[in-house]
PATORTOR-593832 format. One record per residue: residue number from 1; residue in three letters; x, y negated, z of N, C-alpha, C in turn. Coordinates in nm, 2 decimals, always signed. Layout:
N
ATOM  num  residuo  nX  nY  nZ  caX  caY  caZ  cX  cY  cZ
ATOM  NUM  ALA  X  Y  Z  X  Y  Z  X  Y  Z
...
***
This chain:
154
ATOM  num  residuo  nX  nY  nZ  caX  caY  caZ  cX  cY  cZ
ATOM  1  UNK  +7.26  -37.12  -5.06  +7.34  -37.04  -5.15  +7.43  -37.13  -5.24
ATOM  2  UNK  +7.37  -37.23  -5.29  +7.45  -37.32  -5.38  +7.55  -37.40  -5.30
ATOM  3  UNK  +7.52  -37.44  -5.17  +7.61  -37.51  -5.09  +7.73  -37.42  -5.06
ATOM  4  UNK  +7.71  -37.30  -5.03  +7.82  -37.20  -5.00  +7.91  -37.19  -5.12
ATOM  5  UNK  +7.85  -37.18  -5.24  +7.93  -37.17  -5.36  +8.02  -37.29  -5.38
ATOM  6  UNK  +7.97  -37.41  -5.36  +8.05  -37.53  -5.37  +8.16  -37.53  -5.26
ATOM  7  UNK  +8.12  -37.49  -5.14  +8.22  -37.48  -5.03  +8.34  -37.39  -5.07
ATOM  8  UNK  +8.30  -37.27  -5.12  +8.40  -37.18  -5.16  +8.49  -37.23  -5.27
ATOM  9  UNK  +8.43  -37.30  -5.36  +8.50  -37.36  -5.48  +8.59  -37.47  -5.42
ATOM  10  UNK  +8.54  -37.55  -5.34  +8.62  -37.66  -5.28  +8.74  -37.61  -5.20
ATOM  11  UNK  +8.72  -37.50  -5.12  +8.83  -37.44  -5.05  +8.93  -37.38  -5.14
ATOM  12  UNK  +8.88  -37.32  -5.25  +8.97  -37.25  -5.34  +9.06  -37.36  -5.41
ATOM  13  UNK  +9.00  -37.47  -5.45  +9.07  -37.57  -5.51  +9.18  -37.63  -5.41
ATOM  14  UNK  +9.13  -37.66  -5.29  +9.22  -37.71  -5.19  +9.33  -37.61  -5.16
ATOM  15  UNK  +9.30  -37.49  -5.16  +9.40  -37.38  -5.13  +9.50  -37.38  -5.25
ATOM  16  UNK  +9.45  -37.38  -5.37  +9.54  -37.38  -5.48  +9.63  -37.50  -5.49
ATOM  17  UNK  +9.58  -37.62  -5.45  +9.65  -37.74  -5.46  +9.77  -37.74  -5.36
ATOM  18  UNK  +9.75  -37.67  -5.25  +9.86  -37.66  -5.15  +9.93  -37.53  -5.15
ATOM  19  UNK  +9.90  -37.44  -5.25  +9.96  -37.31  -5.25  +10.11  -37.31  -5.24
ATOM  20  UNK  +10.17  -37.41  -5.31  +10.32  -37.42  -5.30  +10.37  -37.46  -5.16
ATOM  21  UNK  +10.29  -37.53  -5.09  +10.33  -37.57  -4.95  +10.31  -37.45  -4.86
ATOM  22  UNK  +10.23  -37.36  -4.89  +10.20  -37.25  -4.80  +10.32  -37.17  -4.76
ATOM  23  UNK  +10.42  -37.15  -4.85  +10.54  -37.08  -4.82  +10.64  -37.17  -4.74
ATOM  24  UNK  +10.62  -37.30  -4.75  +10.71  -37.39  -4.68  +10.65  -37.43  -4.55
ATOM  25  UNK  +10.61  -37.33  -4.46  +10.55  -37.36  -4.33  +10.66  -37.42  -4.25
ATOM  26  UNK  +10.63  -37.54  -4.19  +10.72  -37.61  -4.10  +10.76  -37.52  -3.98
ATOM  27  UNK  +10.89  -37.53  -3.95  +10.94  -37.45  -3.84  +10.87  -37.50  -3.71
ATOM  28  UNK  +10.82  -37.40  -3.63  +10.75  -37.43  -3.51  +10.60  -37.44  -3.53
ATOM  29  UNK  +10.55  -37.44  -3.65  +10.41  -37.45  -3.67  +10.34  -37.31  -3.66
ATOM  30  UNK  +10.22  -37.31  -3.64  +10.14  -37.19  -3.62  +10.12  -37.12  -3.76
ATOM  31  UNK  +10.16  -37.00  -3.77  +10.14  -36.93  -3.90  +9.99  -36.91  -3.91
ATOM  32  UNK  +9.93  -36.95  -4.02  +9.79  -36.94  -4.04  +9.71  -37.07  -4.00
ATOM  33  UNK  +9.79  -37.17  -3.96  +9.73  -37.30  -3.93  +9.67  -37.35  -4.06
ATOM  34  UNK  +9.55  -37.42  -4.05  +9.48  -37.46  -4.17  +9.57  -37.55  -4.26
ATOM  35  UNK  +9.55  -37.54  -4.39  +9.61  -37.63  -4.48  +9.52  -37.75  -4.50
ATOM  36  UNK  +9.40  -37.75  -4.45  +9.31  -37.85  -4.47  +9.34  -37.96  -4.37
ATOM  37  UNK  +9.29  -38.09  -4.39  +9.31  -38.19  -4.29  +9.24  -38.15  -4.16
ATOM  38  UNK  +9.29  -38.21  -4.06  +9.23  -38.18  -3.92  +9.08  -38.20  -3.91
ATOM  39  UNK  +9.04  -38.32  -3.97  +8.90  -38.35  -3.96  +8.81  -38.25  -4.04
ATOM  40  UNK  +8.85  -38.22  -4.16  +8.78  -38.12  -4.24  +8.79  -37.98  -4.17
ATOM  41  UNK  +8.90  -37.95  -4.12  +8.92  -37.82  -4.05  +8.82  -37.81  -3.93
ATOM  42  UNK  +8.81  -37.91  -3.85  +8.72  -37.91  -3.74  +8.57  -37.90  -3.78
ATOM  43  UNK  +8.54  -37.98  -3.89  +8.40  -37.97  -3.94  +8.37  -37.83  -3.99
ATOM  44  UNK  +8.46  -37.78  -4.07  +8.44  -37.64  -4.12  +8.43  -37.54  -4.00
ATOM  45  UNK  +8.52  -37.55  -3.91  +8.52  -37.46  -3.79  +8.39  -37.47  -3.71
ATOM  46  UNK  +8.34  -37.60  -3.69  +8.21  -37.62  -3.62  +8.10  -37.56  -3.70
ATOM  47  UNK  +8.10  -37.58  -3.83  +7.99  -37.52  -3.91  +7.99  -37.37  -3.91
ATOM  48  UNK  +8.11  -37.31  -3.92  +8.12  -37.17  -3.92  +8.08  -37.11  -3.78
ATOM  49  UNK  +8.12  -37.19  -3.68  +8.08  -37.15  -3.54  +7.93  -37.14  -3.53
ATOM  50  UNK  +7.86  -37.25  -3.57  +7.72  -37.25  -3.55  +7.65  -37.15  -3.64
ATOM  51  UNK  +7.70  -37.12  -3.76  +7.64  -37.02  -3.84  +7.67  -36.87  -3.80
ATOM  52  UNK  +7.79  -36.85  -3.75  +7.83  -36.71  -3.72  +7.85  -36.67  -3.58
ATOM  53  UNK  +7.87  -36.77  -3.49  +7.90  -36.73  -3.35  +7.80  -36.77  -3.25
ATOM  54  UNK  +7.73  -36.88  -3.28  +7.63  -36.94  -3.18  +7.52  -36.84  -3.13
ATOM  55  UNK  +7.48  -36.75  -3.22  +7.37  -36.66  -3.18  +7.41  -36.58  -3.06
ATOM  56  UNK  +7.54  -36.54  -3.05  +7.58  -36.47  -2.93  +7.64  -36.56  -2.82
ATOM  57  UNK  +7.73  -36.65  -2.87  +7.81  -36.73  -2.77  +7.73  -36.86  -2.73
ATOM  58  UNK  +7.62  -36.89  -2.80  +7.55  -37.01  -2.76  +7.60  -37.13  -2.84
ATOM  59  UNK  +7.51  -37.23  -2.86  +7.55  -37.35  -2.94  +7.66  -37.43  -2.87
ATOM  60  UNK  +7.66  -37.42  -2.73  +7.77  -37.49  -2.66  +7.89  -37.40  -2.62
ATOM  61  UNK  +7.89  -37.28  -2.68  +8.00  -37.18  -2.66  +8.02  -37.13  -2.52
ATOM  62  UNK  +7.92  -37.14  -2.44  +7.93  -37.10  -2.30  +7.88  -36.96  -2.27
ATOM  63  UNK  +7.85  -36.88  -2.38  +7.82  -36.74  -2.36  +7.67  -36.72  -2.34
ATOM  64  UNK  +7.59  -36.82  -2.37  +7.44  -36.80  -2.35  +7.36  -36.80  -2.48
ATOM  65  UNK  +7.41  -36.74  -2.58  +7.34  -36.73  -2.71  +7.21  -36.65  -2.69
ATOM  66  UNK  +7.12  -36.66  -2.79  +6.99  -36.59  -2.79  +7.01  -36.44  -2.80
ATOM  67  UNK  +7.11  -36.40  -2.86  +7.13  -36.25  -2.88  +7.20  -36.19  -2.76
ATOM  68  UNK  +7.26  -36.27  -2.67  +7.33  -36.22  -2.56  +7.26  -36.12  -2.47
ATOM  69  UNK  +7.13  -36.14  -2.45  +7.06  -36.05  -2.37  +7.05  -35.91  -2.42
ATOM  70  UNK  +7.07  -35.89  -2.55  +7.07  -35.76  -2.61  +7.20  -35.68  -2.60
ATOM  71  UNK  +7.30  -35.74  -2.55  +7.44  -35.68  -2.55  +7.46  -35.62  -2.41
ATOM  72  UNK  +7.54  -35.52  -2.41  +7.57  -35.44  -2.29  +7.67  -35.51  -2.20
ATOM  73  UNK  +7.76  -35.59  -2.25  +7.85  -35.67  -2.17  +7.83  -35.82  -2.19
ATOM  74  UNK  +7.86  -35.89  -2.09  +7.84  -36.04  -2.10  +7.92  -36.10  -2.21
ATOM  75  UNK  +7.87  -36.20  -2.28  +7.94  -36.27  -2.38  +8.03  -36.37  -2.32
ATOM  76  UNK  +8.15  -36.38  -2.35  +8.24  -36.48  -2.28  +8.21  -36.62  -2.31
ATOM  77  UNK  +8.24  -36.70  -2.22  +8.24  -36.85  -2.23  +8.36  -36.89  -2.31
ATOM  78  UNK  +8.35  -36.94  -2.43  +8.46  -36.97  -2.52  +8.52  -37.11  -2.48
ATOM  79  UNK  +8.45  -37.18  -2.40  +8.51  -37.31  -2.36  +8.62  -37.30  -2.25
ATOM  80  UNK  +8.63  -37.18  -2.20  +8.73  -37.16  -2.09  +8.85  -37.07  -2.13
ATOM  81  UNK  +8.87  -37.06  -2.25  +8.98  -36.97  -2.30  +9.12  -37.03  -2.25
ATOM  82  UNK  +9.14  -37.16  -2.26  +9.26  -37.22  -2.21  +9.27  -37.21  -2.06
ATOM  83  UNK  +9.17  -37.24  -1.99  +9.17  -37.23  -1.85  +9.20  -37.09  -1.80
ATOM  84  UNK  +9.15  -36.99  -1.86  +9.18  -36.85  -1.83  +9.32  -36.80  -1.87
ATOM  85  UNK  +9.39  -36.88  -1.95  +9.52  -36.85  -2.00  +9.62  -36.95  -1.95
ATOM  86  UNK  +9.62  -36.98  -1.82  +9.71  -37.07  -1.76  +9.72  -37.21  -1.83
ATOM  87  UNK  +9.61  -37.26  -1.88  +9.60  -37.39  -1.94  +9.65  -37.40  -2.09
ATOM  88  UNK  +9.69  -37.28  -2.15  +9.73  -37.28  -2.29  +9.63  -37.20  -2.37
ATOM  89  UNK  +9.59  -37.27  -2.48  +9.49  -37.20  -2.57  +9.56  -37.08  -2.64
ATOM  90  UNK  +9.50  -36.96  -2.63  +9.57  -36.84  -2.69  +9.54  -36.83  -2.84
ATOM  91  UNK  +9.61  -36.91  -2.92  +9.58  -36.92  -3.06  +9.59  -36.78  -3.13
ATOM  92  UNK  +9.70  -36.71  -3.11  +9.72  -36.59  -3.18  +9.61  -36.49  -3.14
ATOM  93  UNK  +9.58  -36.48  -3.01  +9.47  -36.39  -2.97  +9.34  -36.42  -3.03
ATOM  94  UNK  +9.30  -36.55  -3.03  +9.18  -36.59  -3.09  +9.17  -36.56  -3.23
ATOM  95  UNK  +9.28  -36.59  -3.31  +9.28  -36.56  -3.45  +9.27  -36.41  -3.47
ATOM  96  UNK  +9.33  -36.33  -3.39  +9.33  -36.19  -3.40  +9.19  -36.13  -3.38
ATOM  97  UNK  +9.12  -36.19  -3.28  +8.98  -36.15  -3.25  +8.89  -36.18  -3.37
ATOM  98  UNK  +8.90  -36.30  -3.42  +8.82  -36.34  -3.53  +8.84  -36.26  -3.66
ATOM  99  UNK  +8.97  -36.24  -3.69  +9.00  -36.17  -3.82  +8.99  -36.02  -3.80
ATOM  100  UNK  +8.99  -35.97  -3.68  +8.97  -35.83  -3.66  +9.09  -35.75  -3.62
ATOM  101  UNK  +9.21  -35.82  -3.62  +9.33  -35.75  -3.58  +9.33  -35.71  -3.43
ATOM  102  UNK  +9.27  -35.79  -3.35  +9.27  -35.76  -3.20  +9.14  -35.69  -3.17
ATOM  103  UNK  +9.16  -35.59  -3.08  +9.04  -35.51  -3.04  +8.96  -35.59  -2.94
ATOM  104  UNK  +8.83  -35.58  -2.95  +8.74  -35.65  -2.86  +8.64  -35.55  -2.81
ATOM  105  UNK  +8.63  -35.54  -2.67  +8.53  -35.46  -2.61  +8.42  -35.54  -2.56
ATOM  106  UNK  +8.34  -35.59  -2.65  +8.23  -35.68  -2.62  +8.11  -35.60  -2.57
ATOM  107  UNK  +8.06  -35.52  -2.66  +7.94  -35.45  -2.63  +7.93  -35.32  -2.71
ATOM  108  UNK  +8.03  -35.24  -2.69  +8.04  -35.12  -2.77  +8.18  -35.11  -2.83
ATOM  109  UNK  +8.19  -35.03  -2.93  +8.32  -35.00  -2.99  +8.37  -35.13  -3.06
ATOM  110  UNK  +8.31  -35.18  -3.15  +8.35  -35.31  -3.22  +8.23  -35.37  -3.27
ATOM  111  UNK  +8.14  -35.41  -3.18  +8.01  -35.47  -3.23  +8.03  -35.62  -3.26
ATOM  112  UNK  +8.14  -35.68  -3.22  +8.16  -35.82  -3.26  +8.21  -35.81  -3.41
ATOM  113  UNK  +8.14  -35.88  -3.49  +8.18  -35.87  -3.64  +8.32  -35.91  -3.66
ATOM  114  UNK  +8.38  -35.84  -3.76  +8.51  -35.88  -3.81  +8.49  -35.99  -3.91
ATOM  115  UNK  +8.51  -36.11  -3.87  +8.48  -36.23  -3.95  +8.58  -36.24  -4.07
ATOM  116  UNK  +8.70  -36.19  -4.05  +8.79  -36.20  -4.16  +8.74  -36.12  -4.28
ATOM  117  UNK  +8.69  -36.00  -4.26  +8.63  -35.92  -4.36  +8.51  -35.99  -4.42
ATOM  118  UNK  +8.42  -36.05  -4.34  +8.30  -36.12  -4.38  +8.34  -36.24  -4.47
ATOM  119  UNK  +8.43  -36.32  -4.42  +8.48  -36.44  -4.50  +8.54  -36.39  -4.63
ATOM  120  UNK  +8.61  -36.28  -4.63  +8.67  -36.23  -4.76  +8.57  -36.19  -4.86
ATOM  121  UNK  +8.46  -36.13  -4.81  +8.35  -36.09  -4.90  +8.28  -36.21  -4.95
ATOM  122  UNK  +8.26  -36.31  -4.87  +8.20  -36.44  -4.91  +8.28  -36.51  -5.02
ATOM  123  UNK  +8.41  -36.50  -5.01  +8.50  -36.58  -5.10  +8.52  -36.50  -5.23
ATOM  124  UNK  +8.48  -36.37  -5.23  +8.51  -36.29  -5.35  +8.42  -36.33  -5.47
ATOM  125  UNK  +8.48  -36.35  -5.58  +8.41  -36.37  -5.70  +8.51  -36.33  -5.82
ATOM  126  UNK  +8.45  -36.32  -5.93  +8.53  -36.27  -6.05  +8.64  -36.37  -6.08
ATOM  127  UNK  +8.62  -36.50  -6.05  +8.72  -36.60  -6.09  +8.81  -36.65  -5.97
ATOM  128  UNK  +8.80  -36.58  -5.86  +8.89  -36.61  -5.75  +8.99  -36.50  -5.73
ATOM  129  UNK  +9.12  -36.55  -5.74  +9.23  -36.45  -5.72  +9.24  -36.40  -5.58
ATOM  130  UNK  +9.30  -36.29  -5.56  +9.32  -36.24  -5.42  +9.40  -36.34  -5.34
ATOM  131  UNK  +9.50  -36.41  -5.40  +9.58  -36.50  -5.32  +9.49  -36.62  -5.28
ATOM  132  UNK  +9.41  -36.67  -5.37  +9.32  -36.79  -5.34  +9.22  -36.74  -5.23
ATOM  133  UNK  +9.17  -36.62  -5.24  +9.08  -36.57  -5.14  +9.14  -36.56  -5.01
ATOM  134  UNK  +9.27  -36.52  -5.00  +9.34  -36.51  -4.88  +9.36  -36.65  -4.81
ATOM  135  UNK  +9.39  -36.75  -4.89  +9.40  -36.89  -4.84  +9.27  -36.93  -4.79
ATOM  136  UNK  +9.16  -36.91  -4.86  +9.03  -36.95  -4.81  +9.00  -36.88  -4.67
ATOM  137  UNK  +9.02  -36.75  -4.67  +8.99  -36.68  -4.54  +9.07  -36.73  -4.43
ATOM  138  UNK  +9.20  -36.74  -4.45  +9.30  -36.79  -4.35  +9.26  -36.93  -4.30
ATOM  139  UNK  +9.22  -37.02  -4.39  +9.18  -37.15  -4.35  +9.05  -37.15  -4.27
ATOM  140  UNK  +8.96  -37.07  -4.31  +8.83  -37.06  -4.23  +8.86  -37.01  -4.09
ATOM  141  UNK  +8.94  -36.90  -4.08  +8.97  -36.85  -3.95  +9.04  -36.95  -3.86
ATOM  142  UNK  +9.14  -37.01  -3.92  +9.22  -37.11  -3.85  +9.13  -37.23  -3.81
ATOM  143  UNK  +9.04  -37.27  -3.90  +8.95  -37.38  -3.87  +8.86  -37.35  -3.75
ATOM  144  UNK  +8.81  -37.23  -3.75  +8.72  -37.18  -3.64  +8.80  -37.18  -3.51
ATOM  145  UNK  +8.93  -37.13  -3.52  +9.01  -37.13  -3.40  +9.04  -37.27  -3.35
ATOM  146  UNK  +9.06  -37.37  -3.44  +9.09  -37.51  -3.41  +8.96  -37.57  -3.35
ATOM  147  UNK  +8.85  -37.54  -3.40  +8.72  -37.59  -3.34  +8.71  -37.54  -3.19
ATOM  148  UNK  +8.74  -37.41  -3.17  +8.73  -37.35  -3.03  +8.83  -37.42  -2.94
ATOM  149  UNK  +8.95  -37.45  -3.00  +9.05  -37.52  -2.92  +9.01  -37.66  -2.88
ATOM  150  UNK  +8.93  -37.72  -2.97  +8.89  -37.86  -2.95  +8.78  -37.87  -2.84
ATOM  151  UNK  +8.71  -37.76  -2.81  +8.60  -37.77  -2.71  +8.64  -37.71  -2.57
ATOM  152  UNK  +8.76  -37.69  -2.55  +8.81  -37.64  -2.42  +8.79  -37.73  -2.31
ATOM  153  UNK  +8.74  -37.68  -2.19  +8.72  -37.76  -2.07  +8.86  -37.78  -2.01
ATOM  154  UNK  +8.87  -37.89  -1.94  +9.00  -37.92  -1.88  +9.01  -37.86  -1.74
***
């Protein structure tokens, strides 16, 4: 609990430090790409993956998580997203699935959690503005997406 509080605080501070740069997104960059350094982004993405995704998708992201047997549809192998998309990682689709914008027919209507809502609730506190909370949530989703991108099979 205490570690999460420090993580949220650190992300809020990092988000506020670069808030001015948020509007000056470089041309050609991915909207929603993390404002965190690449190394921190991958570490955060891996940590969030292990905490929130591995139970269904497996620690190695191959779709063999311990909860998979209880689902009505097979859990996808997340290491083959690029391969199944003509060699290009589907960044927008992945971010949409994680944050809840994209519909997912995994095992029922929407049984895959909407992590954007979850991350937003985790970041909520009386001293965190909605703008800071949005930066935190966007960075977490983008970090998770970048982690998934980093584990793609060739």
